[in-house]
KEKE-221135 format. One line per field, with one value per residue (C-alpha): residue in one letter; chain; x, y, z. Coordinates in Angstrom, 2 decimals, always signed. Last residue first. Layout:
N
code [a / ...]
unit [A / ...]
x [X / ...]
y [Y / ...]
z [Z / ...]
! end
This chain:
455
code [k / v / t / l / t / n / a / p / f / l / v / n / e / e / f / e / r / l / a / t / e / f / l / n / m / a / e / n / v / q / e / a / t / i / i / l / p / p / a / i / i / v / s / s / e / h / s / y / t / y / f / g / k / e / a / l / l / a / v / f / k / k / m / l / g / s / p / d / k / g / y / d / m / g / y / a / q / l / p / e / k / t / e / k / d / k / v / l / e / v / a / a / f / l / g / i / s / r / v / d / g / v / a / r / f / k / k / l / q / k / l / r / e / a / l / v / g / g / t / e / r / a / n / e / l / l / n / e / e / q / y / i / d / m / s / a / c / g / i / q / a / s / v / t / h / g / s / y / t / l / g / t / l / f / i / h / e / d / f / y / e / a / v / d / r / s / l / i / v / g / g / l / p / s / y / g / s / t / v / g / k / a / f / t / i / m / d / p / e / f / p / y / h / q / v / a / f / m / k / g / t / r / g / f / g / t / m / v / e / d / c / i / m / l / i / g / y / r / s / c / l / e / r / v / g / e / l / y / g / k / p / p / i / l / v / g / n / s / g / p / v / p / e / l / f / v / a / a / i / q / d / p / g / e / y / l / i / q / s / h / l / r / n / l / y / f / a / s / a / a / e / e / s / e / f / d / l / t / e / r / y / l / y / p / t / e / f / k / v / f / g / p / i / g / p / e / v / l / f / r / r / s / e / g / t / l / n / g / a / g / f / t / a / g / h / y / s / r / y / r / s / f / i / k / y / r / g / t / a / m / r / a / i / k / v / a / h / d / n / a / d / a / g / g / n / t / f / f / v / k / a / m / n / e / p / a / a / k / v / i / k / r / a / l / q / s / k / p / a / t / a / f / a / p / a / a / l / p / i / e / g / v / s / k / f / a / e / l / l / k / p / h / r / h / g / v / n / l / y / v / l / q / s / c / m / d / y / c / k / h / d / r / e / d / w / f / f / i / g / k / a / k / t / i / v / t / p / r / v / y / a / q / k / a / w / s / h / m / v / y / q / r / d / d / q / q / i / q / t / i / e / a / e / n / m]
unit [A / A / A / A / A / A / A / A / A / A / A / A / A / A / A / A / A / A / A / A / A / A / A / A / A / A / A / A / A / A / A / A / A / A / A / A / A / A / A / A / A / A / A / A / A / A / A / A / A / A / A / A / A / A / A / A / A / A / A / A / A / A / A / A / A / A / A / A / A / A / A / A / A / A / A / A / A / A / A / A / A / A / A / A / A / A / A / A / A / A / A / A / A / A / A / A / A / A / A / A / A / A / A / A / A / A / A / A / A / A / A / A / A / A / A / A / A / A / A / A / A / A / A / A / A / A / A / A / A / A / A / A / A / A / A / A / A / A / A / A / A / A / A / A / A / A / A / A / A / A / A / A / A / A / A / A / A / A / A / A / A / A / A / A / A / A / A / A / A / A / A / A / A / A / A / A / A / A / A / A / A / A / A / A / A / A / A / A / A / A / A / A / A / A / A / A / A / A / A / A / A / A / A / A / A / A / A / A / A / A / A / A / A / A / A / A / A / A / A / A / A / A / A / A / A / A / A / A / A / A / A / A / A / A / A / A / A / A / A / A / A / A / A / A / A / A / A / A / A / A / A / A / A / A / A / A / A / A / A / A / A / A / A / A / A / A / A / A / A / A / A / A / A / A / A / A / A / A / A / A / A / A / A / A / A / A / A / A / A / A / A / A / A / A / A / A / A / A / A / A / A / A / A / A / A / A / A / A / A / A / A / A / A / A / A / A / A / A / A / A / A / A / A / A / A / A / A / A / A / A / A / A / A / A / A / A / A / A / A / A / A / A / A / A / A / A / A / A / A / A / A / A / A / A / A / A / A / A / A / A / A / A / A / A / A / A / A / A / A / A / A / A / A / A / A / A / A / A / A / A / A / A / A / A / A / A / A / A / A / A / A / A / A / A / A / A / A / A / A / A / A / A / A / A / A / A / A / A / A / A / A / A / A / A / A / A / A / A / A / A / A / A / A / A / A / A / A / A / A / A / A / A / A / A / A / A / A / A / A / A / A / A / A / A / A / A / A / A / A / A / A / A / A / A / A]
x [+20.45 / +19.87 / +21.28 / +24.47 / +27.09 / +30.85 / +30.89 / +27.82 / +24.70 / +21.89 / +23.48 / +27.11 / +27.52 / +23.93 / +23.38 / +26.64 / +25.75 / +22.27 / +23.62 / +26.08 / +23.35 / +20.97 / +23.63 / +24.41 / +20.62 / +20.63 / +23.45 / +21.79 / +18.42 / +20.20 / +21.81 / +18.53 / +16.98 / +14.35 / +11.49 / +8.85 / +9.82 / +11.11 / +8.99 / +11.04 / +9.26 / +11.11 / +9.13 / +9.34 / +6.36 / +6.02 / +9.16 / +10.12 / +12.43 / +15.47 / +18.68 / +21.56 / +23.75 / +22.43 / +18.92 / +19.57 / +20.97 / +17.80 / +15.69 / +17.80 / +17.51 / +13.75 / +13.46 / +15.40 / +13.65 / +14.19 / +11.37 / +8.81 / +5.91 / +7.46 / +5.14 / +5.14 / +4.76 / +1.42 / +2.84 / +6.36 / +9.51 / +12.51 / +10.12 / +10.77 / +10.98 / +11.87 / +14.62 / +15.56 / +16.12 / +15.83 / +13.81 / +13.67 / +11.09 / +12.24 / +9.32 / +8.74 / +6.73 / +8.62 / +7.14 / +5.92 / +8.08 / +8.59 / +11.60 / +11.66 / +13.55 / +16.43 / +18.38 / +21.05 / +21.87 / +22.15 / +18.46 / +19.52 / +20.62 / +16.95 / +16.28 / +18.85 / +17.23 / +13.80 / +15.13 / +16.47 / +13.05 / +11.36 / +13.66 / +12.00 / +8.45 / +8.54 / +10.16 / +7.27 / +4.79 / +6.82 / +6.75 / +7.77 / +4.83 / +2.30 / +2.98 / +3.76 / +0.29 / -1.39 / +0.58 / -0.45 / -4.10 / -3.78 / -2.22 / -5.26 / -7.54 / -5.79 / -6.18 / -9.87 / -11.01 / -12.81 / -14.70 / -13.53 / -16.75 / -17.49 / -20.53 / -22.87 / -26.36 / -26.08 / -29.86 / -31.24 / -32.37 / -29.04 / -27.42 / -27.70 / -25.95 / -22.71 / -22.72 / -23.25 / -20.73 / -18.06 / -17.34 / -13.89 / -13.61 / -11.44 / -8.37 / -6.70 / -4.15 / -1.71 / +1.85 / +1.45 / +2.08 / -1.24 / -3.04 / -0.07 / -1.39 / -5.16 / -7.24 / -10.29 / -11.44 / -15.03 / -16.81 / -13.59 / -12.55 / -10.83 / -7.96 / -5.03 / -2.17 / -4.73 / -5.83 / -2.53 / -3.68 / -1.72 / +0.47 / +4.07 / +3.27 / +3.48 / +2.00 / -0.88 / -2.51 / -0.71 / -0.83 / -4.43 / -5.41 / -8.11 / -10.10 / -13.85 / -15.69 / -19.51 / -21.52 / -24.24 / -23.74 / -22.10 / -20.35 / -18.64 / -17.54 / -16.17 / -14.27 / -12.72 / -11.57 / -10.02 / -8.11 / -6.80 / -5.99 / -2.18 / -1.12 / -1.58 / +1.64 / +1.90 / +3.71 / +4.46 / +1.68 / +2.28 / +1.28 / -1.37 / -1.35 / -4.91 / -5.92 / -9.29 / -12.99 / -15.67 / -18.92 / -22.58 / -22.98 / -26.45 / -27.81 / -24.69 / -25.48 / -22.56 / -21.98 / -22.26 / -19.80 / -17.50 / -17.55 / -16.71 / -13.79 / -12.44 / -12.84 / -11.08 / -8.13 / -7.68 / -8.24 / -5.67 / -3.12 / -3.73 / -3.25 / -0.01 / +1.20 / +1.80 / +0.68 / +2.39 / +0.33 / +1.85 / +1.48 / +4.11 / +5.70 / +2.34 / +0.49 / -2.94 / -5.05 / -7.59 / -11.13 / -12.52 / -16.17 / -17.42 / -21.23 / -21.56 / -19.21 / -16.37 / -15.65 / -12.97 / -11.50 / -8.22 / -7.77 / -7.61 / -3.91 / -3.20 / -3.95 / -7.19 / -8.25 / -11.87 / -12.89 / -10.06 / -11.36 / -14.67 / -13.26 / -10.54 / -7.06 / -6.66 / -7.16 / -4.43 / -4.62 / -3.08 / -6.58 / -8.93 / -12.17 / -15.77 / -18.51 / -22.00 / -24.81 / -26.95 / -29.15 / -26.84 / -26.14 / -26.44 / -24.31 / -21.71 / -21.66 / -21.24 / -18.30 / -16.73 / -17.16 / -15.09 / -12.43 / -12.13 / -12.09 / -9.03 / -7.29 / -7.43 / -9.63 / -12.41 / -13.43 / -16.22 / -15.22 / -17.28 / -17.34 / -15.15 / -15.87 / -12.75 / -10.29 / -8.80 / -6.71 / -9.70 / -11.61 / -8.65 / -8.16 / -11.91 / -12.06 / -9.02 / -10.54 / -13.86 / -12.16 / -9.54 / -12.11 / -14.56 / -18.21 / -19.95 / -21.80 / -18.48 / -17.72 / -15.51 / -12.16 / -11.71 / -8.90 / -6.12 / -4.74 / -3.73 / -1.34 / +1.70 / +0.91 / +1.01 / +4.52 / +5.67 / +4.03 / +5.84 / +9.21 / +9.17 / +10.28 / +10.72 / +9.87 / +7.20 / +5.80 / +5.93 / +3.13 / +4.52 / +4.75 / +7.91 / +8.65 / +9.74 / +13.33 / +14.04 / +17.80 / +19.28 / +21.88 / +23.09 / +23.28 / +23.07 / +19.58 / +18.41 / +18.88 / +16.48 / +16.91 / +14.70 / +14.29 / +15.23 / +15.10 / +16.11 / +16.12 / +14.23 / +14.10 / +14.39 / +11.89 / +12.89 / +9.79 / +10.44 / +8.11 / +5.34 / +5.00 / +4.39 / +1.91 / +1.27 / +3.04 / +1.24 / +2.75 / +2.99 / +5.97 / +8.14 / +7.44 / +8.05 / +11.42 / +12.43 / +11.44 / +13.17 / +16.38 / +16.33 / +15.86 / +18.74 / +20.98 / +20.36 / +18.09]
y [+19.89 / +16.94 / +17.42 / +16.64 / +17.97 / +17.38 / +15.13 / +15.21 / +13.44 / +13.94 / +15.35 / +14.21 / +11.14 / +9.98 / +10.51 / +8.88 / +5.80 / +5.69 / +5.90 / +3.10 / +1.04 / +1.47 / +0.62 / -2.60 / -3.21 / -3.18 / -5.72 / -7.89 / -7.87 / -8.57 / -11.66 / -12.90 / -12.43 / -9.93 / -11.19 / -9.83 / -6.29 / -4.26 / -2.94 / -0.88 / +2.15 / +4.71 / +5.84 / +9.24 / +10.96 / +9.04 / +7.94 / +6.95 / +4.46 / +4.22 / +2.70 / +3.65 / +5.52 / +8.81 / +7.50 / +6.81 / +10.32 / +11.74 / +9.66 / +10.90 / +14.57 / +14.32 / +12.71 / +15.60 / +18.46 / +20.55 / +22.98 / +20.18 / +21.33 / +20.32 / +17.43 / +15.73 / +17.48 / +15.93 / +13.98 / +15.14 / +14.23 / +12.49 / +11.14 / +11.68 / +8.09 / +9.59 / +7.03 / +6.36 / +10.03 / +11.83 / +8.96 / +6.98 / +4.27 / +1.64 / +0.09 / -3.26 / -5.13 / -7.96 / -10.60 / -8.95 / -6.18 / -3.70 / -1.87 / +0.55 / +3.54 / +3.69 / +6.93 / +5.64 / +2.69 / -0.76 / -1.42 / -1.68 / -5.35 / -6.30 / -4.93 / -7.15 / -10.18 / -9.11 / -8.71 / -12.28 / -13.47 / -11.39 / -13.17 / -16.45 / -15.21 / -13.07 / -15.95 / -18.25 / -15.73 / -15.30 / -18.98 / -18.13 / -19.92 / -18.87 / -15.19 / -15.05 / -16.44 / -13.68 / -11.07 / -12.53 / -12.47 / -8.90 / -7.80 / -9.20 / -7.47 / -4.16 / -4.42 / -5.56 / -2.99 / -4.71 / -1.60 / +1.03 / +3.10 / +2.63 / +1.34 / +1.62 / +0.66 / -3.10 / -3.70 / -6.08 / -9.68 / -11.26 / -8.29 / -9.75 / -12.84 / -10.88 / -9.82 / -13.31 / -14.90 / -12.35 / -9.51 / -8.77 / -5.05 / -3.81 / -2.15 / -1.72 / +0.63 / -1.22 / -2.43 / -1.67 / -5.23 / -5.98 / -7.21 / -5.80 / -2.19 / -2.65 / -4.33 / -3.99 / -6.97 / -7.56 / -9.47 / -10.33 / -13.90 / -14.93 / -17.07 / -14.75 / -14.79 / -15.07 / -11.50 / -10.25 / -11.49 / -13.70 / -14.61 / -13.61 / -10.07 / -8.47 / -11.54 / -10.12 / -7.77 / -5.74 / -2.39 / -2.19 / -4.71 / -2.54 / -5.00 / -4.46 / -5.94 / -5.59 / -4.82 / -7.25 / -6.41 / -9.58 / -10.27 / -6.90 / -7.40 / -10.87 / -9.62 / -6.81 / -9.45 / -11.59 / -8.50 / -7.91 / -11.45 / -10.94 / -7.37 / -5.78 / -5.07 / -1.29 / -1.04 / +2.67 / +4.97 / +4.12 / +0.50 / -0.15 / -3.92 / -5.38 / -2.05 / -1.10 / -0.48 / -1.25 / -1.26 / -0.30 / +1.18 / +2.65 / -0.40 / -0.50 / +2.98 / +5.40 / +5.04 / +1.29 / +1.06 / +3.47 / +1.32 / -1.77 / +0.06 / +0.94 / -2.68 / -3.90 / -1.56 / -2.86 / -6.51 / -6.20 / -4.77 / -7.63 / -10.09 / -8.44 / -9.14 / -7.52 / -4.13 / -0.83 / +2.20 / +5.22 / +3.43 / +4.64 / +1.32 / -0.42 / +1.27 / -0.25 / +1.93 / +4.08 / +4.87 / +7.29 / +7.77 / +8.67 / +9.22 / +12.55 / +13.28 / +15.70 / +19.05 / +18.09 / +16.81 / +18.76 / +17.37 / +13.76 / +13.93 / +14.33 / +10.75 / +8.74 / +8.13 / +6.99 / +10.58 / +10.75 / +7.51 / +9.21 / +12.48 / +10.80 / +10.76 / +7.17 / +4.81 / +5.87 / +4.88 / +6.38 / +6.89 / +4.10 / +3.62 / +3.26 / +3.85 / +5.04 / +4.76 / +1.67 / -0.08 / -3.06 / -4.13 / -0.65 / +1.02 / -1.62 / -1.50 / +2.33 / +2.04 / -0.65 / +1.65 / +4.44 / +1.90 / +0.54 / +4.19 / +4.83 / +1.57 / +1.73 / +1.76 / -0.49 / -4.12 / -5.70 / -9.21 / -12.20 / -15.10 / -14.75 / -17.05 / -19.19 / -16.39 / -15.07 / -16.97 / -18.70 / -15.37 / -13.63 / -16.26 / -16.36 / -12.59 / -12.65 / -15.32 / -13.42 / -10.11 / -11.61 / -13.76 / -10.94 / -10.62 / -7.45 / -4.90 / -3.45 / -2.04 / -4.10 / -3.83 / -6.71 / -9.23 / -9.70 / -6.26 / -7.25 / -9.95 / -7.66 / -6.30 / -9.82 / -10.26 / -7.33 / -9.00 / -12.30 / -10.60 / -8.65 / -5.15 / -3.92 / -6.16 / -8.75 / -6.82 / -3.35 / -2.07 / -0.63 / +2.95 / +2.45 / -1.11 / +0.42 / -0.80 / -0.07 / -0.70 / +2.25 / +2.60 / +6.14 / +6.56 / +10.32 / +10.39 / +7.68 / +3.90 / +1.32 / -1.98 / -4.73 / -6.44 / -4.24 / -0.49 / +2.28 / +6.05 / +6.89 / +10.66 / +12.26 / +14.96 / +18.41 / +19.88 / +23.01 / +25.34 / +22.68 / +22.52 / +18.83 / +16.20 / +15.04 / +16.50 / +18.55 / +18.15 / +20.83 / +23.09 / +21.01 / +17.85 / +19.40 / +20.72 / +17.42 / +15.37 / +17.84 / +17.67 / +13.85 / +13.84 / +16.26 / +14.16 / +10.92 / +8.01]
z [+14.25 / +16.54 / +20.00 / +21.83 / +19.44 / +19.55 / +16.50 / +14.15 / +15.44 / +12.97 / +9.86 / +9.18 / +11.43 / +11.49 / +7.74 / +6.90 / +8.94 / +7.41 / +3.88 / +4.42 / +6.11 / +3.23 / +0.71 / +2.56 / +2.57 / -1.21 / -1.52 / +1.13 / -0.60 / -3.93 / -2.58 / -1.14 / -4.59 / -5.73 / -7.86 / -5.44 / -6.51 / -3.51 / -0.64 / +1.82 / +3.24 / +5.30 / +8.31 / +10.05 / +8.25 / +5.04 / +3.19 / -0.34 / -2.02 / -4.37 / -2.99 / -5.37 / -2.85 / -4.26 / -3.81 / -0.13 / +0.32 / -1.20 / +1.22 / +4.13 / +3.15 / +2.65 / +6.08 / +7.68 / +5.96 / +9.10 / +8.15 / +7.86 / +5.70 / +2.37 / +1.63 / +5.02 / +8.36 / +9.36 / +12.30 / +13.34 / +11.48 / +13.07 / +15.64 / +19.38 / +20.72 / +24.17 / +24.89 / +21.25 / +20.49 / +17.15 / +15.69 / +12.45 / +11.67 / +9.18 / +7.31 / +5.63 / +3.04 / +1.36 / +3.65 / +6.83 / +8.26 / +11.07 / +12.33 / +15.28 / +16.70 / +14.28 / +14.75 / +17.14 / +14.91 / +16.50 / +15.66 / +12.00 / +12.57 / +13.08 / +9.58 / +8.06 / +9.60 / +8.36 / +4.82 / +4.82 / +5.99 / +3.32 / +0.84 / +1.86 / +2.19 / -0.91 / -2.82 / -1.79 / -3.04 / -6.26 / -7.19 / -10.80 / -12.48 / -9.89 / -9.63 / -13.35 / -14.17 / -12.16 / -14.11 / -17.47 / -16.39 / -15.23 / -18.51 / -20.33 / -17.83 / -18.39 / -22.15 / -22.07 / -19.50 / -16.67 / -15.68 / -18.16 / -18.45 / -14.77 / -12.89 / -9.88 / -8.80 / -8.58 / -8.86 / -6.19 / -6.78 / -7.55 / -5.84 / -2.40 / -3.73 / -4.16 / -0.51 / +0.81 / -1.61 / -0.62 / -2.99 / -4.45 / -5.26 / -8.10 / -9.51 / -12.87 / -14.52 / -16.83 / -16.19 / -12.52 / -11.43 / -13.13 / -9.98 / -8.00 / -7.94 / -7.43 / -4.74 / -2.49 / -0.40 / +0.71 / +3.44 / +5.36 / +6.23 / +9.43 / +10.65 / +9.75 / +7.26 / +4.50 / +5.30 / +3.67 / +0.22 / -2.11 / +0.79 / +1.28 / +2.37 / -1.10 / -2.80 / -4.77 / -2.21 / +0.45 / -1.36 / -2.61 / +0.05 / +1.68 / +3.85 / +4.18 / +7.15 / +6.76 / +9.88 / +11.04 / +14.69 / +15.96 / +12.69 / +12.71 / +16.29 / +15.47 / +12.47 / +14.48 / +17.02 / +14.29 / +13.18 / +16.69 / +17.78 / +17.77 / +17.36 / +13.88 / +11.94 / +11.19 / +7.84 / +8.47 / +7.34 / +3.71 / +4.35 / +7.09 / +7.44 / +7.32 / +5.77 / +7.24 / +6.58 / +9.10 / +7.25 / +7.09 / +10.54 / +11.45 / +13.21 / +15.38 / +16.75 / +16.92 / +20.68 / +20.47 / +17.65 / +19.45 / +22.60 / +20.59 / +18.97 / +22.49 / +23.66 / +20.50 / +21.16 / +24.77 / +23.85 / +21.09 / +23.52 / +25.92 / +23.03 / +22.14 / +25.69 / +29.08 / +27.72 / +28.71 / +27.83 / +26.00 / +22.55 / +20.03 / +19.27 / +19.78 / +16.90 / +17.03 / +14.66 / +16.49 / +15.18 / +12.62 / +11.59 / +8.13 / +8.13 / +6.46 / +3.55 / +4.16 / +5.64 / +4.85 / +1.54 / +1.97 / +5.48 / +4.36 / +3.51 / +7.22 / +8.15 / +8.46 / +4.85 / +4.42 / +3.59 / +1.04 / -0.49 / -1.11 / -2.41 / -4.50 / -2.97 / -1.82 / +1.12 / +3.56 / +7.20 / +10.37 / +11.90 / +11.04 / +9.12 / +10.16 / +7.56 / +8.50 / +5.93 / +6.51 / +3.92 / +4.30 / +0.71 / -0.82 / +1.80 / +1.57 / -2.21 / -2.14 / +0.34 / -1.80 / -4.79 / -3.27 / -2.15 / -5.74 / -6.85 / -4.83 / -5.82 / -9.59 / -12.72 / -11.28 / -11.67 / -9.69 / -8.69 / -7.62 / -5.07 / -1.99 / +0.96 / +0.28 / +0.76 / -2.55 / -5.15 / -6.75 / -6.81 / -8.48 / -11.15 / -11.94 / -12.27 / -14.54 / -16.78 / -17.07 / -17.94 / -20.30 / -22.25 / -22.67 / -21.58 / -22.76 / -20.52 / -19.46 / -22.94 / -25.25 / -26.95 / -29.43 / -28.56 / -31.13 / -30.44 / -26.92 / -28.11 / -28.12 / -24.72 / -23.28 / -24.66 / -22.57 / -19.61 / -20.25 / -20.77 / -17.44 / -18.32 / -14.68 / -11.78 / -11.15 / -8.15 / -9.72 / -7.44 / -4.27 / -5.72 / -7.82 / -6.63 / -3.30 / -3.30 / -6.94 / -6.73 / -8.54 / -11.28 / -12.23 / -16.07 / -15.36 / -16.91 / -14.53 / -14.46 / -13.15 / -11.30 / -9.80 / -13.14 / -15.97 / -16.44 / -18.87 / -19.13 / -16.03 / -15.93 / -12.46 / -11.68 / -10.47 / -8.78 / -6.80 / -8.61 / -8.60 / -4.81 / -4.35 / -3.30 / -6.85 / -9.87 / -12.53 / -15.96 / -18.70 / -18.22 / -15.86 / -17.75 / -21.16 / -20.03 / -18.47 / -21.52 / -23.82 / -21.78 / -21.89 / -25.65 / -26.19 / -23.92 / -25.91 / -25.00]
! end
């Protein structure tokens, strides 16, 4: 790609493209000129480790030869509307169900994660005849109107006043909990007791579903305390409430298991997915229905649909992506290299600005603070997207990119979620860059010499 081509791309982008979560006058997008594996290069020929898999979807890395080959064979399969059966759609559904928890039975395909969550809400309401939906604070489920009502952080405000029946409850966030618990189990009991109270207050016979991310992603990779998810499952079962797990980020190997729920001894009633099912090479999402939920629709009309449900091209790419996970042992690699990443994260605790680190597999967050004693966050809640006058998180993420470590942040947490093909050596190389950037950030921005407070 020559300089004239790059300039034209940038000019057209600024003139014609709307960018998410940004003031358009200040957008200066980088142009990716080439990419391979876990790396990409920008218009300056600057090499970056892609340490967030673009938006936590590029699980098999850039330009994987098997996926590129899958695109070549797409023309051999006729495009078909959702009412038709196609080899890619049926094969992919079978592969997903076989890889999911044992109680799962069928798949409804969508275009992506947000509409997967929208449809899961509709399915729950149809199957139960109830209308209330519980979801958590410090969650993100998408930007459509329905998924926005599910969302429990500041990005939900633009869809409020929202749809009747959406109820929020607390996410366990032990690092910022003001109470001291003697164990994780004690913390779980506390949060579960509060959830139980809310269920009773809202009327159990009115609640269709409890909707949650097993491990909240963009809100800081918040690992649930021991026994918590199993306790939510028990409450749902007790009151005939469906438990829906949003695995749009965590699904397809990100945590070291095909689905994050497989780390725990329970089975949800539905799982939503997207991102990793095609490794982002083609848009696709869906809802996996348990046997019990799926059987309800044997004699009841499934009153929903999408033009591109199970789109032939996306399903074909999904099949190839699923094969790569198995053939290249990417789940095992996520566990092994995730262990290397976890050790490097522990070493970050020596830095003054690192309050907490959290990880599971290749899904991690580094939470930055102004003061370790008070745990004052580097950026206050709701101050993303240009609202924070200090711009500290934006400065740190930009410094990381300059060092060759590309990722993003939300509030005070930096997300680390590289492609599942990353090696232990590459993890260490990338984390060396992270430490270099963090050291410079502390010395030059947060805690410069002869100062006592953060500027």
